[in-house]
C-alpha positions, -999 to 999 in steps of 0.1 A, spaced: 133 -45 277 134 -9 288 142 0 324 108 15 331 91 -18 321 115 -38 342 109 -15 372 71 -18 367 73 -56 362 96 -62 392 75 -39 414 42 -55 404 55 -91 408 70 -83 442 39 -66 455 16 -93 440 37 -121 456 35 -104 490 -3 -99 486 -8 -135 475 13 -147 505 -7 -126 530 -40 -136 514 -31 -173 515 -20 -170 552 -53 -152 560 -73 -178 542 -56 -208 558 -57 -191 592 -94 -185 589 -101 -221 577 -81 -233 607 -100 -211 631 -133 -223 616 -125 -259 622 -112 -254 657 -143 -234 666 -166 -260 651 -147 -289 668 -152 -270 701 -189 -268 695 -191 -305 687 -171 -313 718 -194 -292 739 -224 -309 724 -209 -343 731 -201 -334 767 -236 -321 772 -251 -354 760 -227 -374 782 -236 -352 812 -274 -358 806 -269 -396 804 -247 -398 834 -275 -383 857 -296 -414 854 -291 -448 870 -297 -466 837 -290 -454 802 -323 -466 787 -343 -448 813 -329 -415 802 -334 -419 765 -365 -397 766 -346 -369 782 -319 -372 756 -345 -370 728 -358 -339 745 -323 -325 745 -320 -332 708 -350 -311 701 -341 -281 721 -303 -276 718 -278 -270 689 -304 -267 662 -277 -249 641 -256 -280 637 -264 -289 601 -269 -327 594 -261 -335 630 -256 -372 639 -253 -384 675 -243 -420 684 -239 -432 720 -219 -464 727 -217 -487 757 -180 -486 766 -179 -522 777 -193 -540 747 -195 -512 722 -232 -516 716 -251 -487 703 -274 -475 730 -287 -445 711 -285 -431 675 -301 -399 664 -306 -412 629 -332 -440 626 -331 -468 602 -296 -461 591 -265 -481 598 -244 -460 620 -213 -477 631 -178 -465 642 -148 -488 638 -136 -507 669 -101 -491 665 -116 -457 668 -137 -467 698 -106 -481 714 -87 -449 707 -115 -428 723 -116 -451 754 -79 -448 757 -74 -411 750 -108 -398 760 -111 -377 728 -109 -379 691 -116 -355 662 -114 -362 625 -131 -354 592 -154 -378 575 -160 -364 540 -174 -330 545 -185 -337 581 -165 -330 612 -165 -358 638 -158 -355 675 -158 -384 700 -154 -384 738 -153 -409 766 -175 -394 793 -167 -408 827 -180 -379 848 -212 -396 860 -223 -430 874 -225 -445 840 -196 -440 815 -205 -436 779 -188 -430 745 -205 -402 727 -197 -394 690 -212 -363 674 -208 -354 637 -221 -325 617 -215 -305 586 -204 -269 592 -225 -255 563 -223 -218 573 -186 -220 583 -177 -235 549 -199 -209 532 -181 -181 550 -146 -195 542 -156 -199 505 -170 -164 504 -137 -152 519 -118 -171 492 -138 -155 465 -134 -120 479 -96 -125 483 -93 -138 447 -113 -109 433 -93 -84 454 -60 -99 443 -69 -96 406 -81 -60 410 -50 -51 431 -26 -67 407 -40 -48 378 -38 -16 398 -2 -24 408 8 -29 371 -8 5 362 6 23 392 40 7 389 43 17 352 32 52 361 58 57 388 85 38 368 79 61 339 81 91 363 113 78 378 130 71 345 119 104 329 151 122 341 172 94 326 153 97 293 159 134 293 196 128 301 198 104 272 183 129 248 207 156 259 237 132 255 225 123 220 229 159 210 266 160 221 293 153 194 329 162 188 319 197 174 301 208 206 320 188 232 332 219 250 297 233 254 279 200 257 269 201 293 238 182 305 213 199 329 216 190 366 184 190 387 180 178 423 204 159 445 195 123 438 216 96 420 205 108 386 217 143 393 250 128 405 252 108 373 247 141 353 274 158 374 298 129 367 289 129 330 297 166 328 330 160 346 338 133 321 329 156 292 352 183 306 380 158 308 374 146 273 373 182 261 406 189 279 421 157 264 410 166 229 424 202 233 456 188 246 458 163 217 451 191 192 477 212 208 502 183 208 496 176 171 498 212 162 530 218 181 546 185 170 538 194 134 553 228 138 584 215 156 590 188 130 584 212 101 609 238 112 641 216 111 629 199 79 622 232 62 656 245 73 673 213 59 654 214 26 661 251 20 698 248 27 701 218 4 682 236 -23 705 266 -20 735 243 -21 722 225 -52 717 257 -71 753 263 -80 788 250 -75 803 257 -41 837 256 -25 848 228 -2 845 251 28 810 262 19 799 225 16 815 217 50 797 246 66 764 236 49 768 200 60 775 211 96 744 232 96 723 204 81 738 180 107 727 203 135 692 204 121 691 166 117 703 162 153 676 186 164 650 166 144 663 134 160 661 148 195 625 159 188 615 125 174 631 107 204 612 131 227 579 123 210 586 86 213 594 89 250 563 109 255 542 83 238 559 55 258 553 74 291 515 73 282 514 35 283 491 20 308 508 8 340 495 -27 335 515 -30 302 548 -20 318 572 -43 336 580 -31 371 609 -45 392 630 -33 421 654 -5 410 681 11 431 680 48 426 716 55 436 730 30 411 706 45 384 718 80 391 755 69 389 747 54 355 731 87 344 762 105 355 784 84 332 759 87 303 755 125 306 792 132 308 798 108 279 774 127 256 787 161 266 822 161 282 818 195 296 789 185 318 796 179 355 774 161 380 778 161 418 758 133 435 754 136 473 738 113 499 721 134 526 721 103 548 735 68 546 709 41 542 710 12 566 691 -10 542 690 -11 504 652 -10 505 654 26 516 668 37 482 650 10 461 617 16 444 594 -7 424 596 8 389 603 5 352 641 10 348 639 23 313 614 50 322 633 60 353 664 64 332 645 88 309 632 107 339 666 114 355 684 118 322 660 146 312 663 164 346 701 161 347 706 172 311 683 202 316 702 212 347 735 210 329 721 228 298 708 258 318 737 261 343 763 286 334 791 262 344 773 231 329 771 216 364 741 198 380 739 189 417 719 158 426 710 149 462 696 116 475 675 114 506 648 91 521 623 88 550 602 59 562 582 56 530 598 77 502 629 83 482 636 120 477 658 131 448 666 167 441 683 180 409 696 216 413 711 240 388 724 276 391 709 286 357 686 313 344 656 302 365 619 301 356 596 331 362 571 325 390 540 329 368 553 302 344 561 275 370 527 259 368 531 255 330 565 240 327 552 204 327 529 210 298 540 195 264 559 219 241 558 247 267 590 266 271 596 296 294 601 329 277 636 334 290 646 299 276 635 305 240 670 310 228 683 277 242 679 246 221 650 224 232 614 214 224 596 216 257 589 179 259 613 167 286 595 179 317 561 167 304 577 133 300 592 134 335 558 142 351 541 113 333 568 89 344 566 100 380 528 97 380 531 61 366 553 53 396 528 68 420 552 96 429 553 134 429 574 160 411 577 196 420 598 227 410 611 257 428 629 284 410 643 319 413 650 339 381 688 344 378 697 321 406 686 286 395 660 259 397 654 228 419 634 198 408 623 175 435 612 139 427 595 118 454 591 80 448 578 54 472 605 29 483 601 -8 491 
């Protein structure tokens, strides 16, 4: 079921339920008031009869006066019946209906004598009984009548309410559908615009934003999502293009050298030189492949990675041994800016393998770009963070290029002659973000570069 039909249905049902509730309350309240008002009239009638009878010395002597009262008062009491009882022996001393057996049960008469009042319904008639003791002669007076006009008014009210409810419910359905359609119209327009967006026009596929309501906010969020998707696709295209180019270059170099070598007989020295060149290209290709694998691994969702407490100082010491083992000319100085009182100050919750990739890339870059192949590493901490700085005295990075160094395959212009692929810093940034940390860079051309990594500690 479409949303506009649901809105119209829920609106109509809710409003109809409220109207039915109010109409029922009004009907019941009116019926209750009718009965109370009619009971009051019957009680007043019974008290008037009791008062007339109590004025005489003997009941029978006053019957003529009572008949006169019957003829002059309460003529609007439809099908009125009056019965007067002697409270001592419960004999009927007067009945307004002749030649009819009019008898009230002894239990009811006992109840009236004991409580002085009773009211109940006998079929369609309302019955009121009182024990009048205000005069010289006590009597029990029972008056019953049919509230013809009251019932007619209540029944008319019921019909009017029923007709009104039917008409109002029909109007509610029509009005509800009209407003629901009007409310959902912007969503329909949004859906139509979204249907026109595909991979070919993603960059220009923005939906129109009108107003400041929730639908406008939805359109804004959708445009933001489209922009992020477009950026992601552009980044992916750039990544694939750059990766293809980087992979093709060493492969093409290796193939061309091997083809030249296979063309004619060579000396032993020529073959050794050729094999050394091919080996360098193969190592370059291996480095690039490893970098791409690390980049893909750093894109894993955090929920799929295993995190555990990792001591950063021990990890950096391990990186020191690994870097110097790979390139013996590399030198690393590790310094503690302050001595931690507790291990937790230099321990973070992280993935050890990714953290090794992070600091290995930073330290190898520092050694590679430093003139003396030396990297300085400092470890510091505060109440919530571990702060690691990797410093080199190399060629530096131009200020206008600092914001781009973390992009995949980007290399500064002054580093184009140094071996590399521009993947390391992009991998580092992804790893730091996975650990809810921050990485920044400061550099001066010709003086060196400082990378600062901030990670939350335990």
